[in-house]
C-alpha positions in Angstrom: 3.9 -20.7 -38.0 6.1 -19.7 -41.0 6.3 -16.2 -39.5 7.7 -17.7 -36.1 9.9 -20.1 -37.7 11.6 -17.5 -40.0 12.0 -15.1 -37.1 13.8 -17.9 -35.1 16.0 -18.8 -38.2 16.9 -15.0 -38.5 17.8 -14.8 -34.7 20.3 -17.6 -35.0 21.9 -16.0 -38.3 20.3 -18.3 -40.8 18.8 -15.4 -42.8 18.7 -17.1 -46.2 16.8 -20.0 -44.8 14.4 -17.4 -43.2 13.8 -15.7 -46.5 13.2 -19.0 -48.1 10.5 -19.8 -45.6 8.7 -16.5 -46.0 9.0 -16.3 -49.8 5.8 -18.5 -50.8 3.7 -16.1 -48.5 4.9 -12.7 -49.6 1.3 -11.8 -51.0 0.2 -11.4 -47.5 0.8 -7.9 -46.0 2.0 -9.0 -42.6 4.4 -11.6 -44.0 5.8 -9.0 -46.5 6.4 -6.6 -43.5 8.1 -9.3 -41.7 10.5 -9.9 -44.6 11.4 -6.1 -44.3 11.8 -6.2 -40.5 14.0 -9.2 -40.4 16.3 -8.2 -43.1 17.1 -4.6 -41.8 20.8 -4.1 -41.4 21.6 -7.5 -43.0 23.2 -6.2 -46.2 20.5 -7.9 -48.5 18.4 -4.8 -49.4 18.9 -5.5 -53.2 17.4 -9.0 -52.7 14.5 -7.7 -50.7 13.8 -5.1 -53.4 13.6 -7.7 -56.1 11.0 -9.6 -54.0 9.0 -6.5 -53.4 9.1 -4.6 -56.8 6.8 -6.8 -58.7 4.2 -6.7 -56.0 4.5 -2.8 -55.6 4.0 -2.6 -59.4 0.9 -4.6 -59.4 -0.3 -2.4 -56.5 0.1 0.8 -58.4 -1.4 -0.6 -61.6 -4.5 -2.2 -59.8 -7.8 -0.8 -61.0 -11.5 -1.1 -60.3 -12.7 -4.0 -58.2 -9.2 -5.3 -57.9 -8.2 -2.5 -55.7 -10.6 -3.6 -53.0 -9.1 -7.0 -52.6 -5.5 -6.5 -53.7 -2.9 -7.9 -51.5 -0.2 -7.0 -50.4 -1.6 -3.5 -50.4 1.4 -2.2 -48.4 4.2 -3.1 -51.1 4.6 0.4 -52.2 5.4 1.9 -48.8 7.7 -1.2 -47.9 9.4 -0.6 -51.2 10.1 3.0 -50.3 11.2 2.0 -46.7 13.8 -0.4 -48.2 15.1 2.2 -50.7 15.4 4.6 -47.8 17.5 2.3 -45.6 19.6 1.5 -48.6 20.4 5.3 -48.8 18.5 5.7 -51.9 16.3 8.5 -50.3 15.8 10.6 -53.6 14.6 7.5 -55.5 12.2 6.5 -52.7 10.7 10.1 -52.6 10.5 10.3 -56.4 8.8 6.8 -56.6 6.2 7.4 -53.9 5.6 11.1 -55.0 4.7 9.8 -58.5 2.4 7.2 -57.1 0.6 9.6 -54.9 0.4 12.4 -57.5 -1.2 9.9 -60.0 -3.5 8.4 -57.4 -1.9 4.9 -58.1 -2.0 3.6 -54.5 -4.4 1.4 -52.6 -4.4 2.3 -48.9 -4.0 5.5 -46.8 -1.0 4.1 -45.2 1.0 4.5 -48.4 0.1 8.2 -48.4 1.2 8.5 -44.7 4.4 6.7 -45.5 5.1 9.3 -48.1 4.4 12.2 -45.8 6.6 10.6 -43.1 9.4 10.1 -45.6 9.4 13.7 -46.6 9.3 14.9 -42.9 12.2 12.6 -41.8 14.4 14.1 -44.6 13.4 17.8 -44.1 11.5 18.1 -47.6 9.4 21.0 -46.2 8.4 22.5 -49.5 7.2 19.1 -50.9 5.3 18.6 -47.6 3.7 21.9 -47.9 2.4 21.1 -51.4 1.1 17.7 -50.0 -0.1 18.9 -46.7 -2.1 21.9 -47.9 -3.5 20.4 -51.1 -6.4 17.9 -51.6 -4.8 15.4 -49.1 -4.7 17.9 -46.4 -7.0 15.9 -44.1 -4.5 13.0 -43.9 -1.2 14.9 -44.3 -1.4 18.6 -43.0 -0.2 17.2 -39.6 3.1 16.0 -41.0 3.6 19.4 -42.8 3.0 21.2 -39.4 5.4 19.0 -37.6 8.1 19.4 -40.2 7.7 23.2 -39.7 8.0 22.6 -36.0 11.1 20.6 -36.5 12.6 23.4 -38.7 12.1 25.9 -35.9 9.0 27.5 -37.5 6.6 26.8 -34.5 4.5 29.9 -35.1 3.9 29.1 -38.7 3.0 25.4 -37.8 0.5 26.7 -35.3 -0.9 29.4 -37.8 -1.5 26.8 -40.6 -3.2 24.3 -38.3 -5.6 27.1 -36.9 -6.3 28.3 -40.5 -7.5 25.0 -41.5 -9.5 24.4 -38.3 -11.3 27.8 -39.0 -12.0 27.2 -42.7 -12.4 23.4 -43.2 -15.8 21.9 -43.6 -14.6 19.2 -41.2 -12.2 20.9 -39.0 -11.8 18.4 -36.1 -9.4 16.3 -37.9 -6.9 19.1 -37.5 -7.4 19.7 -33.9 -5.3 16.9 -32.5 -2.0 17.9 -34.3 -2.6 21.5 -32.8 -3.2 20.0 -29.4 0.0 18.0 -29.6 2.0 21.0 -30.7 0.6 23.1 -27.9 1.3 20.3 -25.6 5.0 20.2 -26.5 5.2 23.9 -26.0 3.8 23.6 -22.4 0.6 25.4 -23.4 -1.8 22.8 -21.9 -4.7 25.3 -21.1 -4.8 26.4 -24.7 -4.5 22.6 -25.8 -7.6 21.9 -23.8 -9.5 24.7 -25.4 -8.7 23.4 -28.8 -10.1 20.1 -27.9 -13.1 21.3 -25.9 -15.6 21.6 -28.7 -15.4 17.9 -29.4 -15.7 16.7 -25.8 -19.3 15.8 -26.0 -19.3 14.2 -29.5 -20.1 10.6 -30.0 -17.5 10.5 -32.9 -14.3 12.3 -33.2 -14.1 13.0 -29.5 -10.7 14.2 -28.3 -11.6 14.1 -24.7 -9.7 10.8 -23.9 -6.7 12.1 -25.9 -6.6 15.3 -23.8 -6.9 13.3 -20.5 -3.9 11.2 -21.5 -2.0 14.3 -22.5 -2.6 15.9 -19.1 -1.6 12.6 -17.4 1.7 12.6 -19.3 2.5 16.1 -18.2 1.8 15.2 -14.5 -1.4 17.3 -14.4 -3.6 14.8 -12.8 -5.8 17.1 -10.8 -6.5 19.0 -13.9 -7.5 15.7 -15.7 -9.7 14.7 -12.8 -11.3 18.2 -12.9 -12.0 18.0 -16.6 -13.5 14.5 -16.1 -15.8 15.8 -13.3 -17.1 18.5 -15.7 -18.7 15.9 -17.9 -22.6 16.1 -18.1 -24.8 13.2 -16.5 -25.6 12.4 -20.2 -22.0 11.8 -21.0 -21.4 9.5 -18.0 -24.5 7.6 -18.9 -23.3 7.2 -22.4 -19.8 6.1 -21.4 -20.2 4.5 -17.9 -17.4 1.9 -17.9 -15.0 4.2 -19.7 -15.8 7.2 -17.2 -15.6 5.4 -14.0 -12.6 3.3 -14.8 -10.6 6.3 -16.0 -11.6 8.3 -12.8 -10.4 5.3 -10.6 -7.2 5.2 -12.6 -6.5 8.9 -12.3 -7.2 8.8 -8.5 -4.7 6.0 -8.4 -2.1 7.7 -10.3 -2.4 10.7 -8.1 -1.8 8.4 -5.0 -5.3 9.0 -3.8 -5.9 5.3 -3.4 -8.3 5.3 -0.5 -10.4 7.9 -2.3 -10.3 5.6 -5.4 -11.6 2.6 -3.4 -14.3 4.7 -1.8 -15.4 5.9 -5.2 -15.4 2.3 -6.6 -17.6 1.2 -3.7 -20.4 3.7 -4.9 -20.6 2.1 -8.4 -22.7 -0.9 -9.6 -20.8 -4.0 -8.8 -21.5 -5.4 -12.2 -20.0 -2.4 -14.0 -17.6 -3.7 -16.8 -13.9 -3.5 -15.7 -14.6 -2.5 -12.1 -13.0 -5.5 -10.5 -9.9 -5.1 -12.5 -9.7 -1.3 -11.6 -10.2 -2.1 -7.9 -7.6 -4.8 -7.9 -5.1 -2.4 -9.6 -5.6 0.0 -6.8 -5.3 -2.6 -4.1 -2.0 -3.7 -5.8 -0.7 -0.2 -5.9 -1.4 0.0 -2.2 0.8 -3.3 -1.5 -2.4 -5.2 -0.7 -1.6 -8.0 -3.1 -3.5 -10.8 -1.6 -6.7 -8.8 -1.4 -6.2 -7.9 -5.0 -5.7 -11.6 -6.1 -8.8 -12.6 -3.9 -11.0 -10.0 -5.6 -9.8 -11.2 -9.1 -10.4 -14.9 -8.3 -13.9 -14.4 -6.9 -15.3 -12.6 -10.1 -16.2 -15.2 -12.6 -16.2 -12.5 -15.4 -12.5 -11.7 -15.0 -10.1 -13.6 -17.2 -7.7 -16.0 -15.7 -4.8 -14.1 -17.4 -5.5 -11.1 -15.1 -4.6 -13.1 -12.0 -1.6 -14.6 -13.7 -0.4 -11.3 -14.8 -0.6 -9.8 -11.3 1.3 -12.9 -9.8 4.1 -12.6 -12.5 4.4 -8.8 -11.6 5.3 -10.0 -8.1 7.7 -12.7 -9.2 5.4 -15.6 -8.8 5.4 -17.1 -12.2 5.3 -20.6 -11.1 2.1 -19.9 -9.2 0.7 -18.1 -12.2 1.4 -21.1 -14.4 -0.1 -23.6 -12.1 -3.3 -21.4 -11.7 -3.9 -21.2 -15.4 -6.8 -23.4 -16.8 -5.9 -25.9 -19.5 -6.6 -25.0 -23.1 -9.5 -27.5 -23.0 -11.0 -25.7 -20.0 -10.6 -22.2 -21.7 -12.2 -23.5 -24.8 -15.1 -24.9 -22.8 -15.4 -21.6 -20.9 -15.5 -19.7 -24.2 -18.2 -22.0 -25.5 -20.3 -21.3 -22.4 -19.9 -17.6 -22.8 -21.0 -17.8 -26.5 -23.9 -19.9 -25.5 -24.9 -17.5 -22.8 -24.7 -14.6 -25.2 -26.7 -16.3 -27.7 -29.5 -17.1 -25.2 -29.5 -13.5 -24.2 -30.0 -12.5 -27.9 -32.8 -14.9 -28.3 -33.7 -17.1 -31.3 -33.1 -15.6 -34.8 -36.0 -13.8 -36.3 -34.8 -14.6 -39.8 -37.4 -16.8 -41.8 -36.4 -20.4 -42.2 
């Protein structure tokens, strides 16, 4: 509530009151972030820094068990963000660099904020030291992108390939290389970089590669790659596989084929109704899409409302939404059904 009220005050130009509302709650990460967001460009960076600085100092000095529960854990990266926007870049770099070097930070986001800060300001040498050292797993990608930004595409590719070849856990370096190759239009090479992970249960880059092909208009290639998956893969990820195949067929304007494919699938497959309704909507068959959504008791009412709103029927969408009491009752029924499916607890009384 205080977040929304402060945001409203800021929108109508009452920034000092907004800060007053937020002030008692600044030990919460998201409220401290809100303070930084609402004050951007408002000529009050010094005041904001005064509020953040003691919290950042506590974060960098936290030790032992305190580190696990410290809040706001994002104070250091927010302090650097405000220094940067106040044109005090060198100070921001020096401060975060000292924190990272000494290990005096709590969350990985602070490390990433430092890498992004260096990249934004072309600090390639400092990024090289950071990105190729013991923090390479988290920051090498930013060093490679800085090289690319500097026109050194070949060196960026080479350093990523070196780490993929030599690292004990190389897959964390594959996605930055895939993105680089994608920006260079070398999509076939990008696919091959990701291919060794496609059948992993963890760290799988298959979905990311599919979206990369989609973004580049290579829908048939994405479908071909999807259809190369083994029966075991499809069995392991049925909802994901089938919904993405329907989506890609629809994006390729192969709507009738998408519907025919959907009819071959088990009707209780999670997400199938929404996927079929999307295809019908894309074909201009809006009423059929609405009827389909309304007849499936597992579909959330918001799905119907969103479809109506997309077609300028907001009043109808609002009228058709259940009341809050009805939604709470439905939620309780779902929870009870889920509990019944799990059966009685086997814990001793």
